[in-house]
MARVONU-785643 format. One record per residue: x, y, z of N, C-alpha, C in turn; residue in one letter; residue number from 1. Coordinates in steps of 0.05 Angstrom, whole numbers. Example, Ala and Ser with C-alpha at 12.3 -4.5 7.8 and 13.67 -1.06 7.14 Angstrom:
// residues 2
nu|nv|nw|cau|cav|caw|cu|cv|cw|r|k
264|-114|156|246|-90|156|264|-66|156|A|1 $
257|-45|142|273|-21|143|258|1|157|S|2 $
END
This chain:
// residues 227
nu|nv|nw|cau|cav|caw|cu|cv|cw|r|k
17|-24|0|0|0|0|18|25|0|T|1 $
13|42|-19|29|66|-24|12|90|-17|F|2 $
20|107|2|5|130|10|22|155|6|V|3 $
12|173|-9|26|198|-16|9|222|-7|D|4 $
21|239|10|7|262|20|18|287|7|T|5 $
1|302|-7|9|326|-21|2|351|-5|L|6 $
20|370|-5|15|395|9|-5|412|-8|S|7 $
-14|433|3|-35|449|-9|-28|460|-36|E|8 $
-2|465|-41|7|477|-65|9|458|-89|G|9 $
3|432|-85|5|412|-106|-22|399|-111|L|10 $
-28|394|-137|-53|381|-145|-47|356|-160|T|11 $
-58|333|-151|-54|308|-164|-70|306|-191|Y|12 $
-57|296|-212|-69|295|-238|-85|270|-245|N|13 $
-88|253|-225|-104|228|-228|-96|212|-252|Q|14 $
-71|205|-254|-60|190|-276|-42|167|-267|D|15 $
-49|153|-246|-32|133|-235|-26|110|-254|V|16 $
-1|102|-255|8|78|-269|27|62|-251|Q|17 $
27|36|-255|46|18|-242|62|3|-263|I|18 $
88|5|-261|105|-8|-281|122|-30|-268|A|19 $
125|-52|-282|141|-75|-273|166|-78|-291|F|20 $
189|-79|-278|215|-81|-292|229|-107|-284|Y|21 $
243|-119|-303|259|-143|-296|288|-136|-289|D|22 $
294|-109|-288|322|-101|-281|321|-75|-266|N|23 $
340|-70|-249|340|-46|-232|348|-21|-248|Q|24 $
364|-24|-268|374|-1|-284|351|14|-296|T|25 $
333|1|-310|310|14|-323|291|25|-302|D|26 $
287|10|-280|269|20|-260|279|45|-247|A|27 $
305|47|-243|317|70|-229|316|95|-245|A|28 $
316|93|-272|316|117|-289|288|122|-301|V|29 $
268|108|-292|241|112|-301|237|108|-331|N|30 $
251|88|-341|249|83|-370|226|64|-376|N|31 $
202|76|-377|178|59|-380|176|45|-407|T|32 $
191|55|-427|191|41|-453|204|13|-451|T|33 $
221|10|-430|233|-17|-426|219|-33|-404|N|34 $
197|-23|-394|182|-38|-374|171|-63|-386|A|35 $
170|-84|-369|158|-109|-379|128|-106|-382|H|36 $
116|-92|-363|87|-88|-363|80|-61|-349|T|37 $
61|-47|-360|52|-22|-347|22|-24|-343|V|38 $
13|-20|-318|-15|-20|-312|-24|9|-309|W|39 $
-46|17|-321|-57|43|-319|-84|41|-306|S|40 $
-90|60|-288|-116|60|-275|-139|68|-294|F|41 $
-131|77|-318|-151|86|-338|-157|64|-358|K|42 $
-144|41|-356|-149|19|-375|-160|-6|-360|D|43 $
-159|-28|-374|-171|-52|-363|-157|-63|-339|S|44 $
-132|-54|-334|-117|-64|-311|-125|-50|-285|N|45 $
-144|-33|-286|-153|-19|-261|-165|-39|-241|R|46 $
-172|-63|-250|-182|-84|-232|-160|-95|-215|D|47 $
-134|-90|-223|-112|-102|-208|-102|-84|-185|N|48 $
-110|-59|-185|-103|-42|-162|-123|-20|-158|F|49 $
-123|-9|-135|-142|12|-127|-127|38|-123|A|50 $
-138|60|-132|-126|86|-128|-148|105|-117|A|51 $
-142|118|-95|-162|135|-82|-149|161|-75|E|52 $
-162|183|-81|-152|210|-76|-172|225|-58|Y|53 $
-163|233|-35|-182|245|-16|-170|270|-3|V|54 $
-188|287|6|-181|311|22|-177|301|51|D|55 $
-153|305|61|-147|295|88|-145|318|108|V|56 $
-156|341|101|-154|364|119|-166|358|147|M|57 $
-189|344|147|-202|339|173|-185|320|190|A|58 $
-171|302|177|-155|282|193|-128|294|202|A|59 $
-116|311|185|-89|321|191|-89|349|203|T|60 $
-111|363|201|-113|391|210|-95|410|195|K|61 $
-85|400|171|-68|417|154|-85|426|130|K|62 $
-91|451|129|-109|461|108|-99|455|80|T|63 $
-117|444|64|-112|439|36|-96|414|30|G|64 $
-87|398|49|-73|374|43|-91|354|30|E|65 $
-80|339|11|-94|317|-2|-77|292|-1|T|66 $
-89|269|-6|-75|244|-3|-83|224|-24|Q|67 $
-63|211|-36|-67|190|-55|-59|163|-43|L|68 $
-76|144|-44|-71|117|-34|-73|97|-58|T|69 $
-52|81|-62|-51|61|-83|-46|34|-70|V|70 $
-64|15|-75|-60|-12|-64|-69|-33|-84|S|71 $
-56|-56|-82|-63|-78|-100|-89|-92|-90|F|72 $
-105|-100|-109|-128|-116|-103|-119|-145|-100|T|73 $
-137|-162|-90|-131|-191|-87|-124|-202|-115|D|74 $
-139|-194|-135|-134|-203|-162|-106|-194|-172|K|75 $
-99|-169|-166|-73|-159|-174|-51|-173|-160|G|76 $
-54|-178|-134|-33|-192|-118|-28|-220|-129|L|77 $
-50|-233|-136|-48|-261|-146|-32|-260|-173|E|78 $
-39|-240|-190|-25|-238|-216|5|-232|-212|Y|79 $
11|-215|-193|39|-208|-187|54|-232|-178|V|80 $
42|-247|-159|55|-271|-148|61|-292|-170|N|81 $
44|-293|-189|46|-314|-210|65|-305|-233|Q|82 $
68|-279|-237|82|-270|-262|106|-252|-257|N|83 $
108|-239|-233|128|-219|-230|147|-224|-206|F|84 $
154|-249|-202|172|-255|-180|200|-242|-186|S|85 $
211|-228|-166|237|-215|-168|237|-191|-187|D|86 $
214|-180|-193|212|-156|-210|214|-131|-193|Y|87 $
220|-109|-205|219|-83|-192|193|-69|-199|Y|88 $
180|-57|-179|154|-44|-183|157|-14|-178|V|89 $
147|2|-197|148|31|-194|120|42|-198|V|90 $
112|60|-179|86|74|-181|92|101|-193|V|91 $
77|108|-214|80|133|-228|55|150|-225|Y|92 $
58|176|-222|36|194|-224|48|222|-226|Y|93 $
33|241|-235|43|269|-237|26|288|-220|T|94 $
38|309|-212|24|331|-198|30|357|-212|V|95 $
12|376|-208|16|403|-218|21|422|-195|T|96 $
42|438|-198|47|460|-179|26|481|-184|V|97 $
10|487|-165|-13|505|-168|-3|533|-176|N|98 $
-17|545|-196|-10|572|-204|-26|593|-188|S|99 $
-22|592|-162|-35|611|-145|-20|612|-118|D|100 $
-31|626|-99|-17|631|-74|-15|607|-56|A|101 $
-28|584|-63|-26|560|-46|2|548|-48|T|102 $
16|553|-71|43|542|-74|63|559|-58|A|103 $
79|545|-42|99|559|-25|124|565|-42|V|104 $
132|590|-43|155|598|-59|180|596|-42|L|105 $
203|590|-55|228|592|-41|238|565|-30|G|106 $
257|567|-12|271|543|-3|256|526|17|D|107 $
233|536|27|217|520|45|203|497|30|E|108 $
194|504|6|184|483|-13|156|473|-5|G|109 $
147|454|-21|120|442|-18|124|412|-12|N|110 $
121|403|13|126|376|20|108|356|6|P|111 $
119|332|2|104|310|-11|114|285|4|N|112 $
99|277|25|107|255|42|96|228|32|D|113 $
113|208|31|106|182|20|110|160|41|V|114 $
91|142|43|94|118|61|87|93|45|T|115 $
104|73|47|100|48|33|98|26|55|L|116 $
76|12|55|73|-11|74|70|-37|57|T|117 $
87|-56|64|86|-82|49|88|-105|69|W|118 $
78|-128|61|78|-151|80|80|-177|65|E|119 $
90|-197|79|89|-224|70|69|-239|87|R|120 $
45|-242|76|24|-254|93|31|-283|101|T|121 $
46|-297|85|53|-324|91|71|-326|116|S|122 $
85|-304|122|104|-304|144|95|-286|167|E|123 $
73|-271|163|63|-253|183|82|-229|187|G|124 $
97|-222|166|117|-201|168|108|-177|152|Y|125 $
112|-153|163|107|-128|148|127|-107|155|Y|126 $
130|-87|138|148|-65|142|137|-40|131|D|127 $
144|-17|142|135|9|133|159|26|127|T|128 $
160|37|103|182|55|94|170|83|90|L|129 $
185|103|98|176|131|95|197|147|80|E|130 $
188|166|64|206|184|50|192|210|45|D|131 $
207|231|38|196|257|32|209|269|7|E|132 $
192|278|-11|201|293|-34|191|322|-31|C|133 $
208|341|-34|199|369|-32|200|382|-59|I|134 $
177|393|-68|175|405|-94|180|435|-91|V|135 $
200|446|-105|207|474|-102|197|491|-125|Y|136 $
189|515|-119|181|534|-140|190|562|-131|T|137 $
196|579|-150|208|605|-143|195|628|-158|Y|138 $
204|652|-153|192|675|-165|213|697|-170|G|139 $
206|715|-188|222|739|-193|207|764|-185|L|140 $
220|781|-170|208|806|-161|224|829|-174|D|141 $
212|842|-194|227|861|-210|215|889|-208|L|142 $
231|910|-212|222|937|-213|234|951|-238|T|143 $
217|962|-255|225|977|-278|229|1006|-270|K|144 $
253|1017|-277|259|1045|-270|268|1059|-296|E|145 $
262|1086|-297|271|1103|-318|293|1122|-308|F|146 $
313|1127|-323|335|1144|-314|326|1172|-307|S|147 $
305|1182|-322|295|1209|-316|272|1209|-297|D|148 $
262|1185|-290|240|1183|-271|213|1192|-282|G|149 $
211|1196|-308|187|1207|-320|171|1186|-337|K|150 $
183|1163|-343|170|1144|-360|146|1131|-347|G|151 $
129|1119|-364|105|1104|-354|111|1074|-355|D|152 $
115|1061|-332|122|1033|-332|101|1015|-345|P|153 $
76|1024|-345|55|1007|-356|57|1004|-387|T|154 $
74|1021|-399|78|1020|-428|101|1001|-435|K|155 $
114|990|-415|137|973|-419|128|944|-421|V|156 $
140|928|-439|134|900|-442|159|883|-442|Q|157 $
156|859|-430|178|840|-429|169|812|-437|F|158 $
187|795|-446|183|767|-448|205|754|-431|V|159 $
199|730|-420|218|716|-402|226|689|-414|L|160 $
252|684|-416|262|660|-429|279|644|-410|Y|161 $
274|618|-408|289|600|-391|313|590|-407|D|162 $
337|600|-400|361|593|-415|369|564|-411|E|163 $
364|552|-388|372|525|-382|356|504|-398|D|164 $
330|509|-400|312|489|-413|301|499|-440|D|165 $
310|522|-449|304|532|-475|274|535|-481|A|166 $
260|550|-464|231|556|-469|224|584|-459|Y|167 $
202|594|-470|191|620|-461|169|614|-441|Y|168 $
167|632|-421|147|628|-400|120|637|-409|V|169 $
100|620|-403|72|627|-407|60|631|-379|V|170 $
46|653|-375|35|658|-348|9|673|-350|A|171 $
-5|674|-327|-30|689|-325|-28|709|-302|G|172 $
-41|732|-306|-42|753|-285|-62|745|-263|E|173 $
-53|746|-238|-71|736|-216|-74|757|-194|T|174 $
-73|782|-200|-78|802|-179|-53|814|-168|G|175 $
-52|819|-142|-30|833|-130|-20|819|-105|T|176 $
4|826|-97|16|816|-72|4|832|-48|T|177 $
12|825|-24|2|839|0|10|868|-1|E|178 $
33|874|-13|42|902|-14|35|915|-40|D|179 $
16|903|-55|5|916|-78|19|913|-105|G|180 $
38|895|-106|53|891|-131|38|873|-150|K|181 $
40|878|-176|26|863|-197|39|835|-198|K|182 $
22|814|-199|32|787|-198|22|770|-222|V|183 $
41|755|-234|35|735|-254|43|708|-242|Y|184 $
29|686|-250|37|659|-243|42|643|-268|Y|185 $
65|629|-269|71|613|-292|50|590|-295|M|186 $
40|587|-320|20|566|-325|29|547|-347|T|187 $
51|553|-361|60|536|-383|86|544|-395|G|188 $
94|530|-417|119|535|-431|114|535|-461|K|189 $
131|550|-476|129|549|-505|157|554|-517|T|190 $
162|542|-539|187|548|-554|183|569|-575|T|191 $
158|578|-578|151|598|-598|149|625|-584|D|192 $
167|643|-591|168|669|-578|141|684|-581|K|193 $
128|679|-604|103|693|-609|81|684|-590|A|194 $
84|661|-578|64|650|-559|71|657|-530|Q|195 $
95|669|-526|103|676|-499|86|697|-487|A|196 $
82|696|-460|67|717|-447|83|743|-447|T|197 $
68|765|-453|80|792|-452|74|803|-425|V|198 $
95|808|-409|92|818|-382|95|849|-382|F|199 $
78|861|-365|79|891|-363|77|899|-334|S|200 $
95|916|-324|94|925|-296|69|942|-290|P|201 $
65|947|-264|43|965|-256|53|994|-257|D|202 $
37|1012|-248|44|1041|-250|68|1048|-233|A|203 $
75|1031|-213|98|1036|-197|123|1022|-208|N|204 $
120|1008|-230|142|993|-242|146|965|-231|G|205 $
128|956|-213|131|930|-201|120|908|-218|S|206 $
134|885|-218|126|862|-233|137|837|-219|L|207 $
118|819|-211|125|795|-197|116|771|-214|V|208 $
135|752|-220|129|728|-235|135|704|-218|I|209 $
114|690|-209|117|667|-191|113|640|-205|N|210 $
121|619|-192|117|592|-202|139|583|-221|G|211 $
163|594|-219|185|588|-237|202|566|-227|L|212 $
216|552|-245|236|533|-238|262|547|-229|E|213 $
279|533|-215|304|545|-206|325|544|-229|A|214 $
321|561|-249|338|561|-273|349|589|-277|D|215 $
364|592|-299|375|618|-307|356|630|-328|T|216 $
348|655|-324|328|667|-341|339|692|-355|Y|217 $
328|697|-379|335|721|-394|309|737|-397|Q|218 $
309|762|-386|286|779|-388|292|800|-410|L|219 $
275|799|-431|280|817|-454|258|838|-456|T|220 $
266|863|-456|248|885|-459|241|889|-489|E|221 $
216|885|-496|208|886|-524|193|912|-532|I|222 $
185|927|-512|172|953|-517|176|971|-493|A|223 $
176|997|-497|179|1016|-475|162|1041|-481|T|224 $
163|1060|-462|148|1085|-465|161|1102|-487|D|225 $
145|1119|-499|155|1137|-519|176|1155|-508|T|226 $
198|1158|-523|220|1175|-514|240|1162|-496|G|227 $
END
């Protein structure tokens, strides 16, 4: 039984798969193309395992936490025992870092706690393993200034390019920070500059772009105020 607890800033995409590998190398690098078998909860193999996603706020008293539980059914266990002795088993699923204030920015990160419980019923033996993955997301806090102090920052436009992964940032405007700065949250990526989001500061020159990866970025000013 695999239990994964997601913090408020993460949303589960309900796409669980279980892959079986006959060697550790492919299992360790997530090479599903070399998996012996892949079970998806969206196909006929869903009878072999159960996946449940619930709001655990009431149980944990932590606002917004959600939990994914994956367990084999009796049918699935029987099939594993008959066909996958000495195989490596990997549970796959994806989550989205929320494009809003629920995602924690910076080095504190968004915790993702995992517990695996397994047992040998024939021997009455069981064990519980625990691990934590922290998902990090960051932001840029920028201020546009004019040398003469007379320009209108709202006339200025930028595009943001991730130099490490070679894509332009796509984002949506989501209001302001507590101190009134204009905020965008990253919602996607594109390699087409024409599809990149055009960012523009507020009247004070403030521009905040949140939800970014920890990469090196290039901010290009593509328009400015007259003069």
